[in-house]
N, C-alpha and C positions, 0 to 999 in steps of 0.2 A: 618666554618664547615669543618671537615676533608674530603679531597678528596681521593677516592679510584680509582686507575687506573687499568683497566683490558683490555684484548685484546679478542675480539670476531671475529672469522673468519678473522683475520688479521687487524681488525680495532681497533685502540686505542680509548678507551672510558673512560669517567669519571663517577663514581658512588658515591653515598653517603652511609654512614653506615646505615644498616638496610634493604637495598635493596637486592633482590635476583637476580639471573642471568636472569630469565625470565623478570622481570620488566625492567632491564637495556636494554635487547635486544629489547623489544617492544618499549621502549622510543626512541630507535635509528633506528627504522624501520627494525629490524631483526626479521623475523617471525620464531618462534620456535613453532611447533605444540603443542596445549594444549586444553583440554576439561574441566578441572576442576578448572581453575584458574580465580579468580576475585579479582581485586586489593583491594576490600573492605573487603575481608575475608582472614583470616590466611590460607596459603596453607597447604594442607596435601598430595598432590601428588598422588591422587587416580587413574588417568587415565594412567599414565606411558608413556605418549607420549612425554613429554618435556625433555626426557633424552638427555644429552650432554656429550661430553668428556672434561675433565679438565686435562691439562698437569700435569703429576706427580701423577695422581690418576688412578690406574689400573681399577677401576670400573666406569661404567657410573653413572652419578648423575642426579637427577631430578632438572631441572633448577628452578622450581617454589618454591622449598623448600631448595635451597642451597644458603646461603648468600654469597655475593661477598666478596672477600678478595683481598687486594692490590697485584698486580702482577699476578693475575690469567690469564692463557691463555686458551681460551675456543674454541672448535670447535663444531658447531651445526649440520653440515651435513657431516657425514662420513659413510663408509660402516657399521660400528658397530651400529651407531645410526639408520641408515636406516633399518637394519635388525631387531633391537629391536622394532622400531616403527611399522614395518610391522606386526610383531607378535602380538603386542598389538592391532593393528587395526583389524587384522583377528579374534582375540578372541572377540572383541566387536561386529564385524559384524556377527559373527556366531550366535549371539542371538539378532540380530537387525531385527525386522520385520516391513515391511512397503514398500512403493513404492516411491523411490526418484523422479521418474518421472512416470506419469500414463501410463498404457498400450497403450493408443492411441498415445502418443508422441513417445514411443519406437517403435511402429509398423510403424509409418510414416518414410519412408526412409530419408526425409529431417528433421525429428525431429521438424516439426512445432509444436508450443506450443498449441496443440488442447485444452487442459484444460484451458489454459490462455485465448485464444480468445473466446472460448465458454462461459466462465465465464463473460468476459467483455461484450459480447452480452447480456447475461442474465441481466446484470446491466444497459443495455442501452448505453454502451460506444462503439459505433460503430467505431469511428475514432481511438480510442485506440486499438480496436481489429484488425483493418486493419494494423496499424503500427506494431503490434506484428507479424502478419502474414508476413508482408513484411520484417521482420528481417530475415526470412528464405526462403521466396518464393515471387518472384516479379509478379506472375501471378494468383492472387487468384480467379478472376472471371472465368478465363479459366480452371484452375485446379479444381476449385469447381464444374465445369460442367463435366469435362472429367475423373476425377480421380476415379478409382475403390475402393477408400477409404479403404485400409487395416487397417486404424485406427478404423473404425467401426467394423471390424471383431473382433478386440481385445477389444472393448469397454465392460467394466464390466456390463454395463446396460443389456447386453445379458443374464446375470444371473438373471435378474429381469423380463424383458419383451423384449424390442427391443432396439438396440443400438441408441445412440444419432445420429441425422443426421448431422454429422460433416461437410461433404462435402457441403451439402446444406447451412449450416450456413456460410461456407467460401464463397460460391457464394453470399450469401446475402450481406455481407459487401463488397465483391468485386464489386458488382453492384452499391452499394452506392458510392464507390470510383469513378467509371466511371461517375456517374451522377453528382458528385460534383467537377469535375475538376481534380481529381487524386491526391493522396498523394505521395509525393516524399521525401525520407529520405535526410537528409543533407549529403553533400559530404565533404570529407576531402580535404585539400589544394592539389593542383596539385603536383605530384611527378616528372613529366616530363618523366615518363616511358611509353613505348608504347607496347600494346599487340594486336596481331592479333588472332582472333577467327574464325575458319572455321566451319560454320554451325550455323544456327539461330533457331535450335529447342530448346526445353526446357533446355537442358544442356548448349548450347551456349549462349542463352539469359540470363540465370541465372548467368553464369560465368561472362558475360559482365556487368551485373547489379552490382554484388558485387565488381568487380574490379574497376568499375567507382566510386562506393561509397568510395573506398579507395584512390581516387584521381588519378588513372591511366587513360591514354588515350586508349580507346578501339575501335577497328574497327572489325566489324563482316562481313565476306565474305560468301555470300549465293549463292548456285548454282541455286536455283529456282527463278522464277520471283518475288515471294513475300516471306517475312520472316515468320518463324513460325515452319518450319520443320514438323514433324508428327502431331503437334497440328493443323496445317492448312491442310495438305495433307492426313493425316491418320485418321482424325476424322470428320465425316460428319457434315454438316451445321446444321442439326436438333438437334444435340447434342451440338455442339459448334459453335455458329454463328461467322462468321469470322470478323464481325464488332467489336465484343467483344474482340477478339484476337488482332485486329488492334489497338484498343484503348489502350490495355495494352502494346503493343510493342511501341506505341508512347510515353508512359510514360518512358519506358526504354531509348528511344532515347533522351528524355528530360534530362535524367541523364548525357548526353554527349556521349552516345554510338552511333557510326556511323555504319550504316548497308548498305553494298554494295551488291546488288542482281545481279543475272546472272553472278556470278563469281565462276567458278568451278575449284577446285584444280586439277592440272594436265592438265588443258585445257588452261584457260587464266590467271591463277595465279600458281606459283610454291612454293613449300615449301622452297626451297633455298632462293628465293626472300623475302618471309615472314620473314625468320630467319634473313636475312641481315638488313631488314628495321624495325625490332621490337626487343624489349628486351625479349619477350617470345611469344610462339605460343601455342594456345590450339586448339586441333582437336576435334570437336564435330560433326562428319559427319553423325552420325546416322546409322541405319541398314535398308537400302532401298531395299535390294534384297529379293524378295519373295522366300520362301523355296520351294523346289521341292516336288511333291507328290510321286516321285520315282516309277512311274508306266508307263507302256507302252503307247505310243501315246500322252503323255502330251504336246508334242510340236505342237500339231495340232492347227489350227486356231480356235479361239473360246474358248481357254483355257487361262484364265487370272490369274495372281497372285492377291491375295487379296489387298495388299497395292498398287499394280500397278493400279488396278481397281479404288480404292478410289482416288488415285492421279489424274487419268484421268478425273474423274467426277469433282473434285475440280477445275481443269484447264479448265473446260467447253469444253473439247474435245468431239468429237462425239464417243459415246459408244453404239454399237448395241448389244442388249442382246437377242433379239428374245422373244418368248413367255415363254419358260421354262428355268429356271436357277437353276443350282446346285451349292451350296456353300459347299465346303469340309472344315471342321474344327469346333471347338467347343469353340473358344475363343471370346473375344470382337471384334476382327477384323472380324471374321466370321459373327457375329451378325450385325456389321456395314455394311458389304458387302451385306448381305441378305436384310436388311431393305432398303438399298440404291437401290437395284435392284427392290424392290417393288415400290419405289417412281419413278423409271424410267419407270414403266409401265409393268414390267414382269407379265404375267398372273399367273404363278405358280413358286414359289420359294421354293426349297427343301434344307434343311441343312442336310448334311451327317456327322455323327460323329461315331467314332469307339468304344466309350464307351457308357454308359447310361447318361441320363440327370444328375443324381446325381454327376457324375464325370466331368461334363462340367466346364472348367475354366472360362467361361463367367459369368458375374454377373447375378444373378437370375432375377433381374429386366429387364435386357437386353433381356433375353430369353422370359420372360413373355410378354414384349412389342412387341417382334417379333411375337410371337404367336397371339397376339391381332391384328396384322397387316396382318395376313394371311400366315405367313411363316410356312411351314410344316417341322417337325423334324423327321429324320430317324436315329435311333440309332443302334449301334453294326454293322456298315458296314464300310469297308475300301476300298479305290479305288484300283482296279487292272489294269484296262485298259480303256483308252479313245477310244471310237469307232467313227470313222469319215470316210467319203469317199470324192469323188471329189465334192460333193454337199455341204459338210460342216460337222459340228459336229452332231453326232447322239445321243450320250449319254455316259454313264459311267457304266462299269461293276464293281461291288463291291463284295468283299469277306464278307460273313457273319461272325460275331465274337461272342465270348462269353467271360465273365470276368473270369480271373484266379486269381492267388495270387497277392497281392499288389506289386507294383514296388517301385523304389527309391523315387518316388514322394508321396508315400502313397496311391495312387489310385490303384484299382485292374487292373492288366495288361490284355489287350484284347488278346485273342487267336483265331486263325482262326478255324472255324468249317469246317472240311474237306468236299470238294465237294459241299459246299452250297454257291451259288452266287446269286446276284440280279442285274438286269439291270434297270438303271434309264434313261429315255429319257431326252435329254437336248439340247438346242440351244447354251447355254453358260455354261462353268464350271469355277467357281472361286475357286482357291486353296488358302484358308486362313489358312494354317497350320503353319505359322511362317515366320520369316524374318531372314535375315543374313546380316552381315557386308561385304561390298565390299570395301577393302582398299588396294588391291594388286597393284593398280596403283600409290600408293605413294611410290616412290623409297627410299630405305634406312631404312624403318620402319620394325621392327620385328613384326610379326603377330602370334597370337595363332593358335592352330590347327583348331579352328572354323572359322578362318579368321578375328577375331577381332584384334584391335591394342593391342599389348602387353604392359602393363604399370606396374609400381610399384604400388601396391594396396593402399599404404598409402601416396604416394607423387604424383601419376598420371604422373610420368615421363616416357617418352618413352626411347628407346635406343639412340635417337638423342638429344644431349644437348640443353636445352632451349625449347624443344618441349614436351608439355603435351597433354594428351588425356583423354576423359571421356565421360560419357553418353553411349548410345547404342553402339557407336563406340568401346568402350573398354569392355563393359560388355556383349555385345549381346543385343538382344531386351528385353526391360523391360518396365514397365509402366512409364508414363510421370513423376510422382513424384520421381521416382528413378533417372531419368535423371536430374531433378531439383537438387536433393541431390548431384549428381556427380558434377554438375556445381558449386554449392555453395562450396562444400568441396575443389574442385580443385582451386577455386578462392582464398580461404584462403591460400592454399599451394603456389600458384603462387605469391600471394602478399608477402609472407615471402621470397620467392626466389628473388623477385625484390628488397627486402630490405636487401638482403645480407646473410640471413641464412635460409635455407629451413627447414620448420617445418612440419613434417608429420602429416596427419590427423589421429587422434586417437578417436575412439568411446568412449563415457564416460562410466566409471564404475558406476554401480548403484546397489542399493539394490531393489529387487522386490519380490512381493509375487506371487508364481505360484501355490499355493495350495488352492485358494479360490473356493468355490462352491456356488451353489444356496442357501444352508443353511445359509451361511454367510450374505446373503442379504434378508433373509426371512422376516425381519421386514420392508423392504422398500415398500412403496406404489407403486402399478403398475400404471403407467401414460402412456396413449396411445401416441405413436409417432405422431407428427404432419405430416400428409400426404402431400406429394408434389403433387400439382395438375398438371395433364397432359391433353393435348387436347385429345378428344375422338378419337379412332382408325380410324373411318371413316372420320374424319376431318383432319387427319394428314398424312395418308399414301400416298396421291397423291401430297405431296409438301414437301419442305425442311424447313418450318418454325420451330422454336425451339418448341419442344413438351412440355416442362415443364416450369412452371412459378416459380418465386422466392417466398420465404416466405414474408408475410407482416411483419411489425415490431412486431406486437402483436404475430404472429405465431413464429417468430424467438426467441423472448424472452421466450415464453412458451417452445419451444423445447430446447433451451439452458439451461433452468432451470431444465431439466431432468438429467443433468450431476450429477454423484455420487461423484465427487470431489475426485477421487482415489489418485491422486498424492499428495505428502507431501506438506503441506502448508508452511513449513519452508525451502523449496528448496533453495531459494536465500540467506538465512542466515546460513544454516546448516554448522557447522564446520566439522562434520563428513563426509559429502559429499565431501567437499573440500579436506580433507585428504585422503579419499579412492581413489580419482582420482589422487592426487599428488603421491601416492605410489602404484597405480595400484592394489588395493586390490580386489581380486575375492571373491564374496559373499559366494561361496560354497566350498572353498578350505578346510576349517575345518568343518567337518560334526558333528552333534550332536543334542541333543534335543533343540528345539526352542520354546520359550514361545508364548502363544497366550492368552493374558489376557486383551485385550482392552474391556472396558465396557463404553459405552457412558454415560456421565454425563449431567445433565440439568443445569449446571452452566451457567449463561448468558454471562459471559465474558471469561472464561478460559476453555480450553479443554486439558485434560491430556490423554496420551497414554503410558502406561508402556511398551508396546512392542517396543517403540522407545527409551526408557530410557537407558542411558549408565552408570547409577549409579555414576555420578560424585558428587552427593550430594549437588550441588550448590543451588538447590531450597530449600532443607531442611535447609541448613545453612544460606542462605540469609533471609529466613522467620524468623528464630530464632535469628541469630546474628545481622542482620541489622535492621529488622523490630520489633524484640522482640515479635513475635506473636506465633510462634511454631505450626502453623496449619498443617505442614507436618512432616512426620518422615519416617525413614527407618525401614521396618518391615521384620521379618524373617532373615535368615542368608544364606551365601553361594549362590548357584545358584538360590535359591528361593527369594532372597532379592528383595524387591519392595518398591517404595515410595507410601505412602498412607496418606490421611488426618488422624488426630487424631481419635483414637477409630474406625478406618475404616468407619467413617461417610462419606457421600457424601460431597465433598468440600464445597458445598453450605451451609451445616448444621454444618460445623466446625467453628473454631474461625477465619477463613480466613477473612481478611478485604478487599479483592479484590483490592489490590494495584498493582497486576500484576508483582511484582518483580520476582516471580518464572519464569514467561514468559521471562522476559528480560535477566535473567542469564542462561537460559537453552541453551546448545550448539547445541541441535538437535530439532526435532519436537515433543519431548515428552511432552512439555508444551507450548502451543501456545495460543494467544489471538483469540477470535472470533471477526473478523473485523467488521467495521461499515457498510459494504455493504450488500445488500440483498443476493447476491450470493458470498460466499467466494471463493477465488482462490489465488494460488501463482502467484505473478507477481512482476516484478521489479517496485519499487515505487519511486516517486520523493520526496525528503526531504526538508522541510522548517523549519529552526530554528526560533522558536518564543517563546511565553510565554503562560502559562496556563491561561484560562479565567474564572476560578472559584474563589477560595478564594484569599485573599490578600497576601499570602506568595510569589506568583510570581515565581513559578517554571519554569525553562527553559525546553522547550519541543522541540521535533522534530515531526512535523505533516507530515505523509507520505500519499501521494495522488497519484491518477492517473486520468488524465483528469479532470472531474468536480466532482469527488467523493473523499472524504477522506476515508482512509482505517483504519488508526490507529494512535495512538500517542505513542511515546517512549520517555523516559527521555533523556535529553542531558547529557551524562556522562562526558562531558568535562567541565561542569559548576556545581560547588558545589557537592552535594551528588549524583546526577544522579538518583533521586527517584521521584515517583509520587504517588498520592493517587488514590482512585477509580474514582474520578471525572476527575482528570487530565489524567488518563490513558484510561478510557473507556467512558468518557462523550462526545463522538462525534456524537452519533446517530442522534441528532437533525440536524446536518449539511446536512445529506443525506435524511432527511425525505421528502417523496413525498407530504406531506401535507403542506409544506411551502407555504406561500403566495408569488406569483411571480409578481403580478401586483397590482397597487393601486385599492382600492375599495371605491366607493362613494355611500352614501345612497340615493336611489331614490325610492320614494313612499314606504318608510319603509324598503326597501331591499338594502343590500350592493351589488353593481354591479361593475364589472370590468370597469376600466376607463383608459384613457391614462395618462401618467405621467404629461404631461403639463396641462391637464384639472384638474387633482386632485390637483396639486400644486397651480394653479391659484385659484381654489375654496377655498383651505385652506388659502391662503394669504388674500383673500378678506374677509373670515369669521373672521380671526384674526384681520384684520384692522377694521372690522365692530364692533367687541366687544370692541376694544381699543377706538374707537371714541364714541361709545354709552355709555360706562361706564367710570369711572375714571381710572387713571393710576393704574397698578397692578391688572387689572381685569382678567388676564390670568395667569394660573400656568403652568410651564414647569416641568414635573415630569420625571426624567430619571434614568434608572438603572446605577449603578456604573460599569456595565460591559462595557459600552462604553469607547472608547479611550479618551485620553486627548484632542485630536484634535476635536473629535466629541462633547465632553462635552463643550469645549470652544466655539464651533460654536453655540451650543444651548444657551450659555450665550449671544452670539451676537444676536441670534434670540430674546431673551428676551429684549435686549436693543432696538431693532427695534420696538417691539410692546409695549414698555414702561412698562415692568414688572420686578420686582426683585424677584418674587416668583419662584425661581428655587430650586427644591428639589428632594427628593427620598423617597419612602416608605421604602426602605432599611435603611434609616436613621430614626430610631424610636425615637431618641432624639438627638438634635443638638443645640449648640455645647456641647462637653464633656470635654476632657482634656485641651482644649484651654482656658476654664474658669480659670484653675489653672496656666498653663504655658505660654499661648500665642499662640502657634501653635496647631492645631488639628492634631497632628502627633506624631509618635514615636520619641524618643530622640537619639536612637543609632541604629547601624546596626546589622544584624544577626551575622556577622562573629565575633563580639566581645564576643558572648556567649561562645566561646571555650576557652577564656582566662580570663574570670571573675573568681571570687571566689565562689560566691553563686548565684543561680538562684531561684527566686520565680515564680512558675508556677501557674497562677490563672485561674480556669475554666477548660474546657475540651479541652485543646490544642491538644493533640494527636488524639482525635476523630474528631474535627472540622478542624484541620489543620495538617494532618497526617505527612507531611514532616517536619514541625516545631517540632513535637513530636520526630522525629528521630534525628533532630539537638540537641534537649535536651538530648536524649539518648547518642549521641556521645560526647556531652560536659561532661556528667557524666563519660563516659569511659576515657576521657582525664583528669579526676581529679577534675571536678567541683562538687559542692554539690548542689543537687536539692531538693527543698521543693515543694511538690504538694498540692495545696489547692483547694478543690472543695467539694460541698455538696453531689456530686455523686461520685461513684467509677470511676476512670479513668485508662486508660492503662498505663500511665506514672508512676503510683505509684510503679510499680515493679522496676523502675530505681531510684526512689527517696530515699534520705537518711532520709527524713521525709515526711509523708503524713498526712494531716489534713483534717477532714471532719466536718467543722463547720455547725451550723444551717444556714438556708437560710435567713440570715438578715445581716445587716451591723455591728452587734455587734462585731464579731470576728476582723474585721479590725480596729474598734475603740479600741479594747483591745490591739492590736499590737501597735497602736499609743501611747496609754497610757503607755505601757511597755517601749517603746522607750524613752519616757520622764522620766519615773521612773528610768530606768537603766543608765541614763546619756549619751545616744547615741545622744542627741540633743544638739548642741551648740546654746543656746538661742540667744546669741549676733549675731552670724553668720546668723542664721535663720531669725532673725528679720530684719537684714540688707537687706536680699534678698527676704523677703516675707511679705505680709500683712496678718494679721489675726492670728498670732502665738498665742497670748494670748487667743483669742476666741476659737481656736482649742484646746488649752490646757484645757481651762475651760469646753469645751463640753465633755471631756472625764474624768474629774477629779473624778467623782463618779463611774466610771466603774470598776468592779472587773475583774482583768486579770486572764484568765485561764492558765493552765500549757502549753497548746499547743501554745497559743498566746505568752507567755513569751519565749518559746523555739524559735519560729519564730523570735521574736524581737531580741533575743540575737544573733542568727545566722546572721541575716541581719545587726544588728547594729555593731557587732564587725568585720565584714568583711571589708576589704579595698576596694574591688570592688564587686558590687552586681548589678544584673539585674533582673527586673521584667518583665515577659512575660504574657500578658493578652489576653484571647480569647474574643473578642468583642461579639461573638455570644451568649456566656453563662454567661457573667459577666455584671452586670447592670452599667449604667453610673455613678451612685452614688458611687459604689464600686471603679470604675476606678479613680474617682476623689480623693477618700481617699488614694488610692495607690500612686497617684501623690503627695499628701500631704506627704506621707512617704518619698518619694525621696527628696522632698524639705527640710524638717526639718532635715534630717540626712546628707544633703549635698551630697547625692548619685545621683547626676545628673550633667550634663555638663562636664563629664569627659569620656575618653575612658573606655569601659567595665563597665560602671556604668550608669544606667538609666532605662528607661521603654520602652518596645516594645508592642504596641497594635496591635494585629493581626486582620486586617479588614475583614469584611464579604465578600467583592467582590474583584476581581482582580484589579479593579481601584477605589476602595472606596477612597483611598488617593488622587488620581489624580482628581477624580470628585469633591471632596471638594476643592482642590486647584484651580480648574477652576471655582468655584462659585456655584456648586450644593450643597447648604448648609441648606436648610430647610427640616425639618422632614415631613414625611407623615402625622403624627398627626396634625402638625401645618397647613398644607395645607387643610386637611379635615375640620379643625375648621374654616378656612377662607371661605370655600365653604358653610358650614352650616350657617355662618353669612351673606352670600350673597355678600361677597366682591370679590369672584372669580366667573366669569361667563363663563370661557372657560378653557379647559385643553388640553395640549399637553402631552400625556403619551407615553414615549419611553422605550420599553423593560421591562416593569413591568406589572404585572397582579393582581392588588389589589383586584379585585372582586373575583378572585379564592381563595384568602386567607380569605377575610371577605366579605360575601355576602351583608352586610349592606352598604358597600361602593357604591353599585349600586344605592341605594336610593339617596345618595348624588350626584352621577353623573347625575341623572335625573333632578337635579336642574340647570344644566349648559346649556347655549345656544348653545355651540359648543364643541365637543370633537374630537380631532385628535389622533389616536393611531398609533404608529410606532412599528411594531413587526414582528417576523418571522412566527407566526402562528395566526390563528383566535382564540383569547383567549376569556375568559368570559368578560374581560373588553372591548375588541373590539366589542362585540355584542351591546354595548351602543354607539359606535362611529358614527360620521357623515362621517368620512373619515378614511381609514386605509391604511398606507403605509408599504410595505414590507421592513423590515430590513434584512441585511445580517449578517452572523455569524462572530465570531472573526477569524475563519479560512479564511475568505475572507476580512479581515481588515488590512489596513496598518496604522501605527501610533505608539503611545507609551502608555504604562501603567506606573503608579507609584505604586510600591508595598508598603507593610506596613511599611517598614523601610526607605521610601522616595527615594528608588532607582528608577530612571527613566529607563525603559526597552523598547527596540525596539520590536515592533510586526510586523511580516511580513505575507502577505497573502499566503496561500498554494493554494488557488483556486481563479479563477476569480469570481466576484459576480454572483450568480445564477440568479439574477434578471436582470443582465446587468447594474445595478446602485449600486455603493457602498454607504455606509452610508454617507461618506464624500460628494459624488456627490449629494446625495439626499438633504442633509442639505444645500449644496452650491446652489442648484437650488431654494430652498425656500428663502435663503438669497438674491440670485440674484434678485428675484422678489421684494425684499424690498430695493434694491440698494446697497447691500454689496456683493462684488465678491471676491472669492478666486480661483486662477488659479491652485493651487497645495497645497499639505500638507506642503511643505516648507514655503509657505506664511503664513499658519495658525500658524506654529511653530514660525516663526519669530515674529508674533504678540503676541503669548504667552510669548516669552522671553522678549518682551517689556512691556507687561501689567501686568504680574504676577510677583511680586517682587522676590519671591523665585526661579523662573525659569530664572531670568535675566542672559543673557549672555551664556546660554546653547546651545549646538548644539547636541541635543539628537540623531539625526540620524547618527552621526558619532561614538559616544561612550556612553556607559551607565554610568550614574553618579548619585550622590545624590544631592538633593537640600538641603540648598541653595548653590549657587555658592559663593565662597569666594576668596579673594586675596591669601590666604595661600594655597588653594587647588583647582586647576582648574578642578578637577573631582568632585567637590562638597564637602560638609561637612557632613560626616557620624554622627558627634556628634553635637547635638544642645545645646544651652545655655552654651557654655564654658565661655562666658563673662557676659552675662546678659539674662534675660528672654524677651520674645517677646510681653510683655504687654506695654501699653503706657508709664508707669513709670518705665519699665524694672524690675519690681519686680513680683514675683509669687503672686497669689491671692488664698490663702488656702481655700479649700472647708470645710464648716462647716455644718454638717448635724444636723438639729434641730428637724425635724418633726417626731418624734416617730419612729416606726418600718418601715424599708424599706428593700426590697429584695436586696441581694448581687448577687444572681445568677438567671438566667432565660434562656429560650430558645427563641432566637430572631426569629421571623417568617421570611420566605423568600418570596420575591416578584418578584425577577428576573425571567423572563419567562423561560430562559434556565435552571436555577436551579430547578424551579418547574417541568419542563419537565423531567429532569433526576431523580429527587426524585420520581416522579410518576412511572417512569420505574422501579426503584429499588423496589418500593412497589409491583408493578405487578409481579416482579420476586421473591417476598418473601425475599428480602434482606434489609429489614428495619433496620437490626442490624448495617449495615455499616453507617447508618445515625445517630446512637446514640453511 
């Protein structure tokens, strides 16, 4: 193949003809921004982001639609491209409505992922919620108690009823953390860098925590006797118990952070020494100086600063207040001081505030609780003079005030009322009107006018090299969560400094909605806030016990479920968000009309929001060009263009087949899936590459999970087409279903009761042994769904051997064997990949409907020049791609006509056929009197004259007799045993082929017949629910002495069982599946078993009681490769391969029968149908429990159409 050499950004690269610039760049790890490109669709350059400069071309070109040419020199990041991309992005964002991040996250100074951890709590994932919090905040239990929660002020639930109790939910998981030993994030390897932090308040502790996580050595120096800063000395015990703070600090110390107390900067440590001994210094000394009331006499004895008073109380120093206490101020510190004074025994506590209650900065709950405890509030008074004499403090003279015009804070400014004063008696006056930074003792540091340490706001650098500062020391007094934010952000900058290149902290650019009103949420149900329980005022005001209790688990989940999910669900994948931050795009730089067109749909799997659509067209084109469905289209023109389902139907009522491809190609949150969890949320997920557990096509998937829940499945784009059907994409709900069985059940006195694993296993083994000894061999049937892995199926075979039965089967097998009667193996003869280079494909049955992804493979084969003939008695989707479509009557006549035509037209070499097959003359004779229709003649001609031809059969809708006649066609024409020539039978289940290979080979009908005859007296039923499909089966089961059911749910079949064992899902399974073309695929678990016992472990325990022991899956596979001839010599856990293994191909042999057939005499045995009329097509019933579960869900959602 011709090589094309190009240069991108100075790198010499090799391309091939037909590639565009963007493809080559992406292949080589060069990111060119793009929103409208997908490698499966011909580019049209709609978004305009991928523009690049090509040397010699004066114009910018679109990388996605510009073919590479030899010698091209390309630059992707230049001032011109940046300017053009910024303009394109600004235009897109100007009409992009949504919230990249929810208001709660943006309101939190530390940007803790409130929506994320609240959603995780709603789903019962407390450990995961805690880990998410600790990604931003190391003190959830403390901050959850102490934070004035600005997040709740911005909560959109305020537009419905009351905000979500975000802080209380943070406390809930924080307390769980402390009760369970404490969660600690992994640390990076040691860097050998040392950092000194001065101050162990929220900023210092947070900075130390995050620097330690990065692998640095951190020492915190604290002036006070105990660490914690204002969290310890500024917040009373009744709000924040110090043992809670101590436990959280201990967890930080476990991260490797050393804390040295009683070490005061400027006293027993100096900045110069810290600089010499460390690679960086972070100053987080807080704001410990109480602000002055600026009134006469405030230096009198008995006047205390608010923070000084709280500190003295925490230190257990003697504080004499007297009977009457005045607290000047209206913030939370004033409330803390007043309520602490009450607890210290003051008989009368008055709060004096110069505005009204409406303007008080303290939290409303703090004011309310203070009132409950007897605190008296006096408004519109300001201190003028402290009155005292030689006997002590007498009181405070105050100026009466009134409210004037609003000041810079937005609150109405208090103005003195001339000549109006008021005197308040007092034994103690506590001035809680603010705090200041005292840093003038640190020589060499530049300070601001307010006395705070002067820093670069984006890098936290002071004027002293290597010295950084943050928290209250740099900002002045703020709430604790702001100090946490400063510590976290400073840690990121200091880490970059230590690694050689300082990176300023930049707040993210986001799109947000600021114009929502109560009307936008008028359809939301009002749900009362879960009230936090407090100790009664009379029981709390004389002690420092914590006054509020944490939520119970039920309360926390209920409260978390109130979240409105404002933030974009596509936040972690959205390309647009990535680019607006890369290029610093401001949402409102370009002003203009903005659409508001979102209308909630009731589709069970897909949610569309045109307000987030960037009109890239990928969903429309993918639906049409890849899937061939055309359920979506672009409607209207210009600014009013919008993507809508056909005829403006709801998507659910359109021709949509719910494959989810529109979701997978959408670059923003305009088209998203509804995840499999009860409470949707945007969260970073863990990815597991595995295989779909529905039909036999064996699509490669990526299961995305968090903790013990699966969220969604996406197609693995790196393997084959990167497509899924409705089942593969959305069939995960059963994994998270709360109704799953989690413990064994044993029938006692007619009722199924929970049992221990050991007792249930022992009971089952004894029962099976009893049946085996009481009756003859083969008195037990093992009935297993082909959903099970190869390893699980093989172990069931071993179970059968131990209880002396060969009756291993499945109701999913309605007839067995089928094609092996003709060819020898019950398997397809060729691989999927050969379809793309054969000449002719005969599609038999409803392939595109039953096996959607195989239907797309056939479509792609047609697009690559193959000729497709679609044969089904019903209308099929693939007819639109076929060069010929045939609708025969539903009997075998048509296939006999084709065989007759093949003989008559001379496409059968009688000598060759007779040498390789028995029954040629009988077959010829059986069709000699048949009249060939024109359709049959056309099919025979097309098939017979082609050099290479493949038959693709849907097992679900084609009868076994028809399949055997199709095998006859392959044999008599010699179109078998060669590459790109043969027959593929698409199996019903993900491991139908593997289950057969492992010995699960009896049909359900055959087993039922043996039960009716009394030959079978016990049944082990694994993963199938035959009673749900055919109620008459229940009567047969009543004739059995013993029934053991293994399943995920209490099924109709399990109602007849003596013992029920919980199975786990394929998402919790390790092992292999063998897909319909004999490719052995590795399956990996995304979750740990919900039950604590995997299917492998469960069957192992049963076998162990019978004397057969497997220590690992490797041991099972080793035995499979010894005992199953076709699997001999394989190591499936290392590489996927086809069976059988051969000398010529160590990855297995994709083509069967290249030398001989797999019958005893090596000749095919042609099928001769003699018994009158028989059906060619049918709809095979489903028995697999998971399949039945999902089909029932589709019916409930009125989506039966995707089943047909």
